[in-house]
N, C-alpha and C positions, 0 to 999 in steps of 0.2 A: 561510291560505286562498288558493287559487290563483284569480286573476282570469281570467275567460274572455277569449280573444282576439277582439276585435271587428274585423270587416272594415272597410276604409276606405270612406268614402262616395264617391259619384261626384264630388262637389265637390272632395274632397281629391285624388282620383286625377287629375282633369283641371284642376288649378289651373294657370292659364297663367303666373302669376308664378313659381311653383316650377319649372315646366318650362323657362321662359326662363333662370332662373339655373342650373339643372342642366345645360342644354345651351347654354351661353353662346356657343360657337362657331357653333352653328346660328342663334342670334338675331342675332349680329353679321353673319353672312353674308347673312341675309334682308334686313336693313335696308340693307346695302351694295348688294344687287341692286336694291332698290326705288329707292335714290338714283340709281344709274346709269341705270336705266330712265327715271326722271323727267327726268334731264338730257338723255338722248337724245330723249325726246318733246318737250321744250321747244325743243331746237335745231331740230327739224323742224317745229315748229308754225307754221302760216301765220297771221299776224296783221297788222293794219294799222289806222290811225286810221279809215279809211272802207273796210271790207271790200267786196270786189267781189261782191255778192250780186245775182243776176239775178232780177227780177220779170217773167217773160215774159208779155206780153199781145199777142195778135194780133187785129187788127180787120179785119173783112170789110165793106167799103163797097160796097153793091150798088144798082144803079138799074135801073128798068124802066118802060116807058110805061104806068103804071097811075095812074088818077085819084084814087082814094081811099086813105086810110091803112088802112082795113079790108081792102080787096082786096090791098093791098101786103103786109100781114101774112100773109094766107092764101096768096097765090101766090108770095111771095118770101121773107119772113122765116122762116116756119115750115119750108119745105123746106130752107133753109140750116141752121137750127138742128138739124133732125132728122138731116141728113147729117153734122153735125160733133160731135154729142153723144157719140159713141162713141170719140173720139180718145184715144189713150194720154196720160196725164198731165193731162188736162183737169180743172180744179178747179171752174170756174164759167163760165157762159155767160149773157150779158145782151144785150138787143137794144133798139134804139130805132127806131121805124118812123114814116115820114112818107109823104105821098102820092108814090108813085113812087120812094121812096128808103128804104133801111134800113141800119143799122150794127149789126153783130153783133160783140160784144166777147168774146173767148175768153181766160180767165185760166188759165194753166197752173201746175203746182206750182212753188213757189219753187226755183230752181236748175236748172230745165229749160233746155236749150239753146234759145235763141230761134230760131236758124236752123233747127234740127231741127223745132221746133214749126211754124214757117212752112211748111216743106216738107210736113209732115203735112196742114196746112190746104189747101195748094195741090193736093195729090194727091187729097184727099177731094172738093174742089169740082169737079175735072175729071170725077168720076164722076157728078155730079148733072145732072139735066135740068131746067133752070129755065125759067120762062115765056118766051115769045117776046120777043126784044128786050132781054133782061136782060144787064147787064154788071156785072162786079164787080172790085174792086181789093183786094188783100191788103196790109195795112200792119202790119208788126211794130213793137211799141212796147216799149222798155226803160224802165221807170219810174225807173230810176236816172239816166237822162239828162234828167230833167225840168228845166224852166227855173227859174232863181233868182227871177225876177219874172214875173208873168203879168198881162196886161191884156186886157180885152174891149171891143170897140167895139159900141155899140148905137145904132141909129137908128130913129126912128119914121117916117121918110119914105123913107130910102134903102134900096135892095135889096142883096142879097148881092154882086152884081157891082160896084155903086158903092162899097161898103165895101172890097171887095178892092182895087179900083183906088186908093182913097184910101190904104190901108195901104202898098201897094207904091210908089206914086208920090210920096207926101209923108212918111209917118211913117218908114218904114224908111230911106230915104236920109238923112233928117235925123238919125236916131239914129246911123247909121253914121259920119256926118261929125263928130258932136259928142261922142260917148261914147268914152272910151278904155278899153281892156281888154276890149272885146267880142269874143267868139269866135263862129265860125260864119260862114255866108254865106246870102244870100237864096235862098229856095226856095218852092215852092208845095205841098209835101206835108209829112208829119210827120217830124221828126227833124233835129237839127243845124243849125237855122237861126238867124237873127239875133235876133228878138224874138218873143215869143209874143203874138199878137193873135187871140183867138177871135172870129171875125166871125160874129155871130149875127143879122144883119138879117133881119127877117121872122118871127123866132121870138117867142113870147109872153113877153117879159121875160127877165130874167137867171136862169139856172139855178143850182142849188147846185153846189159845186165838183166833187162826185162825178159829177154829171150831165154837166158840161163835160168831165171826163176821159173819160167813156164816149163822148161825141160828138166827140172830137177828130178822128176820121177824116172827119167830115162837113164840117169847117170848114178853110179855108186857115189854116195856122199858121206863125208866124214866131217864133223863140225869141231871148230876150235873156238874157245872163249878165253882170250888172254888180253883184256883191255889195257893192262899195264905195260905190255910189250911195245916199246917205241919203234923198234925196227925188227919186224918178224922175219924179213928176208935175211938180215944179217945173222939172226939167230940160226936160221936154217943152214946158212953157209958154214957155221961152226959145227953143227951136229950131224950134217949129212956127208956121206962119202963122195958126193959129186956136187958140182956147182949148180945151184938152182936158178940162177938169174935168167938163164937162157930158156929154161923150161917151166919156170914157175911165174905166173902172172897174176897180180892182184886184180880182183874184180872191180876195185875202185878205179883202176886205170881203164878198164873196159868201159865202165859207165861214163867216164869222161870223154 
């Protein structure tokens, strides 16, 4: 009796193992190509312990002779937000409004060039017609350049001017003279300074860390970078003529 010839199933025809053995030269060549491509890709791969990833944030700090926060929002904050909300690469826009003053924080997509984003904001603001007497300042922030240690000065009696003078005349010179390994220099605007002192005199209490970051453009900032200091507060007690514990608060405690 003759057995009928049965056709091979699809599984048998497309058996990868059988094909790999049957065409061994092709299999070996394929894996050699994959290995070479992997070595070339690895040799050109950019890697580092701390990759340089830009988190571009541009803050617009605007002022105008307006008495109430509500009027400031209507006449100053909202026109600025409306004029900037269509910027290319803009991911998020936040604002904080006070009587006669507003800070609009613009967060762009990670990796966006900070200088390019700043130029976009500057170009868009030039096209706006703001309320009479309004002035603004554009402050680019790279969150990778944040300070290692942050402290905030709070006073129930002193105003912003008094606290600024205290920070510049007493705290900063004392830190500069006593702390080794500090980078940067004294300044009155955001970026690359000696110690970060968020001066919030006149504001209702201490804010959460995220709020302080958004309001950085409103406050005179000084940056400190001393990662080897185990107890910065103890150091300040030794070098300052007054006790800092009651007036100096770490933003780490605020965040908690």
